[in-house]
C-alpha positions, -999 to 999 in steps of 0.1 A, spaced: 286 -296 599 307 -272 578 275 -256 564 263 -249 599 295 -232 608 295 -212 576 259 -202 582 267 -192 618 297 -171 607 276 -153 580 249 -146 605 274 -130 629 290 -109 601 256 -98 589 243 -87 623 275 -76 641 300 -66 614 277 -49 590 251 -35 613 261 1 603 247 -5 569 211 -8 580 192 23 569 181 45 598 158 75 593 171 108 606 149 139 609 164 172 598 148 206 591 152 233 565 148 268 579 142 295 552 167 323 556 164 341 523 137 342 496 99 341 494 95 315 522 117 336 546 93 365 541 63 345 554 50 351 589 55 329 607 86 315 589 80 278 583 103 251 597 103 224 570 107 188 581 128 165 560 138 128 563 171 113 555 170 75 551 201 55 544 236 46 555 268 64 560 276 59 523 244 68 505 210 80 516 177 94 502 163 127 512 126 135 512 113 171 517 78 186 512 77 224 510 48 244 524 32 248 489 30 210 486 59 204 462 76 172 471 113 165 466 129 131 467 164 121 457 198 108 467 221 124 492 255 110 485 287 111 505 315 130 489 351 132 501 372 163 507 387 184 492 359 183 465 333 179 492 320 214 492 301 229 463 315 263 454 281 274 441 267 271 477 297 288 493 280 322 494 249 306 509 270 289 536 287 321 545 254 340 546 237 313 568 266 305 592 287 337 590 316 350 569 344 326 564 324 295 574 328 279 540 366 279 541 371 275 579 345 248 586 328 233 555 359 225 536 376 210 566 347 189 579 353 151 576 318 141 565 299 156 536 267 148 517 255 164 485 222 161 466 203 175 437 166 168 441 139 172 415 106 185 427 71 172 418 64 206 402 96 210 383 117 229 408 152 218 418 166 217 453 204 217 458 215 204 492 248 202 509 254 188 544 284 182 566 293 170 601 322 187 619 328 156 640 316 119 640 288 124 665 280 161 656 246 169 642 241 174 605 243 210 593 244 226 559 225 246 534 200 241 506 189 263 478 160 259 454 152 273 419 125 295 434 150 318 451 149 303 486 180 296 507 177 273 537 197 265 568 198 227 572 199 217 609 184 191 633 
């Protein structure tokens, strides 16, 4: 009898209390704003998939040249949430002062360094300005491309 109660309680906790830990795929896009990809006509919109939880996720991106990037996108807590190396990219994508006024003050941040299948590296930083706000951010690769990250 005690085992049935314990099993029932564990089932309730697993389904109800911990449901937010079930990985859910989210589609985002990388829009080239600077670099070789931004000079293409038409400018490509690159689809990406984030799969994970609020604490840790994986990001998958395939650039138009076929290079595939996979890697972790981890939650980071303010005030160390924003990467100073990407501050100029954030200001160039979202406008002067965005890094200080918005990025540093956002409650939810993610950061990733992804290795590509052809040796390139993609640096990604995302944030949400509110709990239900869409993901926004920037990315930069070692080929000189800067991307706006948005839904």
